[in-house]
C-alpha positions in Angstrom: 26.4 -9.0 -25.3 29.2 -6.4 -26.0 32.8 -7.8 -25.9 34.3 -5.1 -23.7 37.8 -6.4 -23.9 37.9 -6.3 -27.7 36.8 -2.6 -27.6 39.7 -1.5 -25.5 42.6 0.4 -27.2 45.5 2.6 -26.2 45.4 6.4 -26.5 48.3 7.5 -28.7 48.9 10.6 -26.6 48.6 9.3 -23.1 49.2 5.6 -23.6 46.0 5.1 -21.4 43.4 2.6 -22.2 40.3 3.9 -23.9 37.1 1.9 -24.0 35.0 2.3 -27.2 31.4 2.5 -26.3 29.0 0.3 -28.2 26.8 1.9 -30.9 23.3 3.2 -30.2 21.7 0.3 -32.0 18.5 -0.8 -30.3 18.7 -3.8 -28.1 15.5 -5.2 -29.5 14.1 -5.7 -32.9 12.4 -2.5 -33.8 9.9 -4.3 -35.9 8.5 -6.0 -32.8 7.0 -4.2 -29.8 8.6 -5.2 -26.5 5.4 -4.2 -24.7 3.4 -7.1 -23.1 0.0 -7.2 -24.7 -3.3 -7.8 -23.1 -4.3 -11.1 -21.7 -5.7 -13.6 -24.1 -9.4 -12.9 -24.5 -12.2 -15.4 -24.7 -14.0 -15.3 -28.1 -17.1 -13.6 -26.6 -14.8 -10.8 -25.2 -12.9 -10.0 -28.3 -14.8 -6.7 -28.9 -15.0 -5.6 -25.3 -13.7 -1.9 -25.2 -12.4 -2.4 -21.7 -10.3 -5.4 -22.6 -9.2 -4.8 -26.2 -5.5 -4.1 -26.8 -5.1 -0.3 -26.3 -1.9 1.4 -27.5 -2.8 4.5 -25.6 -3.0 2.8 -22.3 0.3 4.4 -21.0 -1.0 8.0 -21.1 -4.0 9.2 -19.1 -5.0 12.3 -21.1 -7.3 13.0 -22.8 -9.7 11.4 -20.4 -12.1 9.1 -22.3 -14.0 7.4 -19.5 -15.0 10.4 -17.2 -17.1 8.3 -14.7 -14.2 5.9 -14.2 -11.7 8.7 -13.8 -14.1 10.4 -11.3 -14.1 7.2 -9.2 -10.3 7.2 -9.2 -10.2 10.8 -7.9 -12.7 9.9 -5.1 -10.4 7.1 -4.1 -7.3 9.4 -4.2 -9.1 12.0 -2.0 -9.7 9.3 0.7 -6.1 8.3 1.3 -5.1 7.5 4.8 -2.4 5.4 6.6 -2.3 2.8 9.4 -0.2 5.2 11.5 -3.2 7.6 11.7 -5.3 5.2 13.8 -5.1 5.9 17.5 -5.2 2.6 19.4 -4.2 4.0 22.8 -7.7 3.6 24.4 -8.4 0.2 22.8 -6.1 -1.8 25.1 -8.2 -0.8 28.1 -11.4 -1.8 26.4 -9.9 -5.0 25.2 -8.7 -6.0 28.7 -11.5 -4.6 30.8 -14.7 -4.0 28.9 -14.9 -7.0 26.6 -15.7 -10.5 27.7 -14.0 -13.7 26.3 -16.7 -14.3 23.7 -16.3 -10.7 22.3 -12.6 -11.0 22.2 -12.8 -14.3 20.4 -15.2 -12.9 17.8 -13.2 -9.8 17.1 -9.9 -11.6 16.8 -11.3 -14.0 14.3 -13.0 -11.3 12.3 -9.7 -9.4 12.2 -7.9 -12.6 11.1 -10.3 -12.9 8.2 -9.8 -9.3 7.2 -6.0 -9.5 7.4 -6.0 -12.4 4.9 -8.8 -11.3 2.6 -7.2 -8.0 1.6 -4.2 -10.0 0.3 -6.5 -12.2 -1.7 -8.2 -9.2 -3.3 -4.8 -7.8 -4.2 -3.7 -11.0 -5.7 -6.7 -10.9 -8.0 -6.0 -7.3 -8.9 -2.3 -7.9 -9.7 -2.6 -11.3 -11.4 -5.9 -10.7 -13.3 -7.8 -7.4 -13.4 -5.1 -4.8 -13.7 -3.4 -6.8 -16.6 -6.7 -7.6 -18.3 -8.3 -4.1 -18.3 -6.7 -1.9 -21.0 -8.1 1.5 -20.4 -5.8 3.8 -18.3 -8.6 5.3 -16.2 -9.4 1.9 -14.7 -5.8 1.0 -14.4 -5.2 4.2 -12.3 -8.0 3.1 -10.0 -6.7 -0.5 -9.6 -3.2 0.8 -8.9 -4.6 3.0 -6.1 -6.8 0.2 -4.8 -3.8 -2.1 -4.5 -2.1 0.4 -2.3 -5.2 0.9 -0.2 -5.7 -2.8 0.2 -2.1 -3.0 1.5 -2.9 -0.3 4.0 -6.0 -2.2 5.1 -4.1 -5.4 5.5 -1.4 -3.6 7.5 -4.0 -2.0 9.7 -5.7 -5.4 10.5 -2.3 -7.0 11.2 -1.4 -4.0 13.5 -4.7 -4.5 15.3 -4.0 -8.2 15.9 -0.5 -7.4 17.0 -1.8 -4.8 19.4 -4.6 -6.7 21.0 -3.2 -10.3 21.1 -0.1 -10.7 23.3 0.3 -14.5 23.1 2.7 -15.3 20.3 1.1 -18.7 19.5 -2.3 -17.1 19.2 -0.9 -14.4 16.9 0.6 -17.0 14.6 -2.7 -18.9 14.6 -4.6 -15.7 13.6 -2.1 -14.5 11.0 -2.3 -17.9 9.3 -6.1 -17.9 9.4 -6.7 -19.1 5.8 -4.9 -22.3 6.8 -5.7 -22.7 10.5 -9.4 -21.5 10.8 -11.8 -23.6 8.7 -14.6 -21.0 8.4 -12.1 -18.4 7.1 -10.5 -21.0 4.8 -13.9 -21.6 3.2 -14.4 -18.0 2.3 -10.8 -17.5 1.1 -11.0 -20.7 -1.0 -14.1 -19.4 -2.8 -12.4 -16.2 -3.7 -9.2 -17.9 -4.8 -11.0 -20.3 -7.1 -12.3 -17.3 -9.0 -8.7 -15.9 -9.4 -7.5 -19.2 -10.7 -10.5 -19.9 -13.0 -9.3 -19.7 -16.6 -12.7 -20.5 -18.1 -14.7 -17.7 -16.6 -15.2 -14.3 -18.4 -13.9 -11.0 -17.0 -17.5 -10.1 -16.3 -18.2 -13.2 -14.2 -15.0 -12.6 -12.1 -16.0 -8.9 -11.8 -19.3 -10.0 -10.2 -17.5 -12.5 -7.9 -15.1 -9.9 -6.5 -17.9 -7.4 -6.1 -19.4 -10.1 -3.9 -16.2 -10.6 -2.0 -15.9 -6.9 -1.2 -19.6 -6.1 -1.0 -21.0 -9.2 0.8 -18.1 -11.2 2.4 -17.1 -8.0 4.3 -20.6 -6.7 5.1 -21.5 -8.8 8.1 -18.1 -8.3 9.7 -18.2 -4.5 9.1 -21.7 -4.5 10.8 -20.4 -6.4 13.8 -17.7 -3.9 14.4 -20.1 -1.0 13.9 -22.2 -2.7 16.6 -19.2 -2.1 19.0 -19.2 1.5 18.0 -22.8 1.8 18.9 -21.9 0.5 22.4 -19.0 3.0 22.8 -16.3 0.3 22.6 -12.9 0.1 20.9 -12.6 3.6 19.4 -9.5 2.8 17.3 -10.9 -0.4 15.9 -14.2 1.2 15.0 -12.6 4.3 13.4 -10.4 2.1 11.2 -13.6 0.1 10.3 -15.3 3.3 9.3 -12.4 4.2 6.9 -12.0 0.7 5.5 -15.7 0.2 5.0 -15.9 3.5 3.1 -13.0 2.3 0.9 -14.5 -1.1 0.2 -17.8 0.5 -0.6 -16.1 2.5 -3.3 -14.3 -0.6 -4.6 -17.6 -2.4 -4.9 -19.2 0.6 -6.7 -16.3 0.7 -9.0 -16.8 -3.0 -9.9 -20.4 -2.3 -10.7 -19.4 0.7 -12.8 -17.0 -1.3 -14.9 -19.7 -4.0 -15.2 -22.0 -1.4 -16.7 -19.4 -0.6 -19.4 -19.3 -4.3 -20.6 -20.8 -5.0 -24.0 -21.3 -8.7 -23.1 -22.3 -9.2 -19.5 -23.0 -12.5 -17.8 -26.7 -13.5 -17.8 -28.8 -12.2 -15.0 -29.2 -15.7 -13.7 -25.4 -16.2 -13.7 -25.1 -12.9 -11.7 -27.8 -14.0 -9.3 -26.2 -17.4 -8.7 -22.8 -15.9 -7.8 -24.4 -13.3 -5.4 -26.7 -15.8 -3.7 -23.9 -18.3 -3.2 -21.8 -15.6 -1.5 -24.8 -14.7 0.7 -25.1 -18.4 1.9 -21.4 -18.5 2.7 -21.5 -15.2 4.6 -24.6 -16.1 6.5 -23.1 -19.4 7.6 -19.9 -17.6 8.6 -21.6 -15.1 10.9 -24.4 -17.2 12.3 -22.9 -20.7 12.7 -19.1 -20.8 12.3 -18.4 -17.5 14.0 -21.8 -16.6 15.5 -22.5 -12.9 15.9 -24.4 -13.8 19.0 -21.0 -13.8 20.7 -21.3 -10.0 20.5 -24.9 -10.0 21.6 -26.2 -9.5 18.0 -29.3 -11.2 16.8 -28.4 -13.9 14.3 -31.7 -13.7 12.4 -31.3 -10.0 11.9 -27.7 -10.5 10.7 -28.9 -12.9 8.1 -31.5 -10.3 7.0 -28.8 -7.6 6.8 -26.6 -9.7 4.5 -29.6 -10.3 2.3 -30.4 -6.6 2.3 -26.8 -5.8 1.2 -27.0 -8.5 -1.5 -30.2 -6.9 -2.9 -28.5 -3.6 -3.1 -25.6 -5.1 -5.0 -27.9 -7.0 -7.4 -29.7 -3.7 -8.3 -26.3 -2.1 -8.9 -25.5 -4.9 -11.3 -28.7 -4.5 -13.2 -30.6 -7.4 -11.6 -33.8 -7.4 -9.6 -33.9 -7.9 -5.9 -34.1 -11.5 -4.7 -34.7 -11.2 -0.9 -36.8 -8.0 -0.8 -36.0 -7.3 2.9 -35.4 -4.1 4.8 -32.3 -3.0 6.6 -32.7 -4.4 10.2 -29.8 -2.4 11.6 -30.5 1.3 12.0 -26.8 1.9 12.9 -25.8 0.7 9.5 -28.2 3.1 7.6 -25.5 5.5 6.4 -23.1 2.7 5.6 -25.6 0.7 3.4 -27.5 3.4 1.6 -25.2 5.7 -0.3 -28.4 7.6 -1.3 -29.0 8.6 2.3 -25.6 10.0 3.0 -22.8 10.2 0.5 -19.6 9.2 2.4 -17.5 11.5 0.3 -19.7 14.5 1.2 -19.9 13.5 4.9 -16.1 13.2 5.0 -15.9 10.2 7.3 -13.6 11.2 10.2 -12.6 14.2 8.1 -10.3 11.9 6.1 -10.5 13.4 2.7 -7.6 15.2 1.1 -8.4 18.9 0.7 -8.7 20.1 -2.9 -8.6 16.7 -4.6 -12.3 16.5 -5.1 -12.8 20.2 -5.8 -12.5 19.7 -9.5 -14.9 16.8 -9.5 -17.7 18.3 -7.4 -19.4 19.8 -10.5 -20.1 16.3 -11.7 -22.0 15.3 -8.6 -25.7 14.8 -8.8 -28.0 17.5 -7.3 -30.8 16.4 -5.0 -34.3 17.0 -6.2 -37.4 17.7 -4.1 -38.9 14.3 -4.6 -35.8 12.1 -4.3 -32.4 12.3 -2.7 -30.1 10.9 -5.3 -26.3 10.6 -5.1 -24.3 9.7 -8.2 -21.6 7.0 -7.6 -20.0 6.7 -11.0 -22.7 5.2 -13.2 -24.8 4.1 -10.2 -27.7 6.1 -8.6 -29.3 5.1 -5.4 -32.6 6.7 -4.5 -33.8 7.5 -1.0 -36.5 4.8 -1.0 -34.0 2.2 -2.4 
């Protein structure tokens, strides 16, 4: 600390006080870097390129991981805000076109979503964004954190708009403590955040399951409302958010493909199948989709179908070998059928952002419709 009082003297010409500024000596020992280093690695991760200490992590150019950078630009092109969702017609549907069971189901799904985005962000802030050392991935995680905040704000806004009773609002906003079936899902995710023994690869799979499986059934249930012509604001926000979460899941799979030491295929399968069981219980027993008039058996099959897709993206084989039972989810589930970023969901893609990346997109061939999602390719018959 500088002793300011001792550095004060009188000017011989004006008799005014002059403060001598301290020298420009560095405040830290120059021999030691003040920069926080990468998180402590497990022995088996010591030579992982994504996780090794990287002195160049503060500058993005030159791009080294082009696929990862391309995913970041896709996310950037898809930016939107909660204020862009028009809920003016939803109130009429909520009060006059939905029954009590449907309102109960939707409010509880929104409560899960509102809490889950915060859990995903806690993992990104506390673990992933500090562990990964390559700037391309850090750019993506930084943007994902912002978008998860927008998702959480949107779900909270939906609850605040639809639910007028203050006690019910409080109950829903505190769902991870007040609603057992939601607490079970959140506890599973939080355990992975707090697990100090698991590898980065294992946790990458777990959060791919959170965003790729734990959200899938709820997304499908809201798209079911769209098919029925209900809740235009809710279903449009669901379209935007499901697109974002699909990209986040694809990004996790892309990073997984860059790992030198991946978890065993059995370990990956165990995590995914456990997530499937929890999600199936959530939507067929704890919060039955039958409340919306959806078939519970088909919902179970849909979750298994989504899980098989995720397993393939992680380099595993299919476990369930089932078809997509919901035709209205075809474009959501199969990136190979319709590329969201080409379709421009709701025209929400920033003009020009993707122009420089289009040349990297795959081109369809006569015998297969293939769309490149980072390092992942999904074929038409997939």
